Backbone as CSV, one residue per row, in Angstrom:
resi,resn,N_x,N_y,N_z,CA_x,CA_y,CA_z,C_x,C_y,C_z
1,MET,8.127,7.326,-1.337,7.291,8.331,-1.980,5.823,7.902,-1.949
2,PHE,5.528,6.851,-2.690,4.140,6.381,-2.750,3.671,5.888,-1.390
3,MET,4.576,5.188,-0.695,4.212,4.660,0.629,3.828,5.802,1.564
4,LYS,4.557,6.912,1.493,4.251,8.052,2.365,2.831,8.520,2.132
5,ALA,2.448,8.635,0.884,1.091,9.086,0.557,0.070,8.126,1.146
6,LEU,0.297,6.840,0.966,-0.637,5.841,1.501,-0.634,5.892,3.021
7,THR,0.537,6.085,3.601,0.630,6.129,5.061,-0.232,7.272,5.596
8,GLU,-0.197,8.404,4.921,-1.009,9.547,5.367,-2.486,9.179,5.308
9,GLU,-2.870,8.501,4.261,-4.268,8.074,4.130,-4.595,7.064,5.211
10,GLY,-3.683,6.092,5.395,-3.898,5.117,6.455,-4.862,4.034,6.003
11,VAL,-6.054,4.431,5.671,-7.077,3.456,5.266,-6.640,2.731,3.996
12,LEU,-6.238,3.483,2.992,-5.808,2.873,1.732,-4.624,1.959,1.969
13,PHE,-3.646,2.443,2.696,-2.444,1.649,2.962,-2.801,0.322,3.607
14,GLN,-3.545,0.360,4.696,-3.924,-0.868,5.398,-4.769,-1.768,4.505
15,THR,-5.722,-1.191,3.820,-6.602,-1.990,2.966,-5.800,-2.714,1.892
16,GLN,-4.913,-2.005,1.218,-4.117,-2.627,0.151,-3.204,-3.707,0.722
17,ILE,-2.505,-3.402,1.770,-1.570,-4.377,2.358,-2.328,-5.593,2.869
18,TYR,-3.417,-5.351,3.574,-4.176,-6.474,4.144,-4.855,-7.296,3.047
19,THR,-5.317,-6.624,2.008,-6.001,-7.337,0.931,-5.041,-8.287,0.230
20,ASP,-3.887,-7.779,-0.167,-2.897,-8.616,-0.879,-1.498,-8.091,-0.595
21,GLU,-0.862,-8.664,0.403,0.476,-8.197,0.761,1.428,-8.275,-0.427
22,ASP,1.574,-9.451,-0.985,2.505,-9.612,-2.106,2.086,-8.764,-3.303
23,HIS,0.844,-8.883,-3.687,0.372,-8.145,-4.857,0.541,-6.638,-4.656
24,SER,0.132,-6.146,-3.496,0.234,-4.708,-3.239,1.689,-4.261,-3.274
25,LEU,2.523,-4.962,-2.541,3.935,-4.583,-2.488,4.548,-4.596,-3.889
26,ARG,4.218,-5.603,-4.671,4.799,-5.688,-6.021,4.295,-4.516,-6.868
27,ASN,3.034,-4.182,-6.736,2.495,-3.073,-7.530,3.124,-1.753,-7.099
28,VAL,3.265,-1.559,-5.811,3.833,-0.301,-5.309,5.301,-0.194,-5.711
29,ARG,6.017,-1.301,-5.605,7.458,-1.275,-5.937,7.652,-1.172,-7.444
30,ARG,6.598,-1.406,-8.185,6.707,-1.325,-9.638,7.140,0.089,-9.974
């Protein structure tokens, strides 16, 4: 759900993942 939205944006998704893989993933999976 949330990942799809970020994927559409592209920029946000890459920025969050690249900035902090673990932190981003944990926040999204929250």
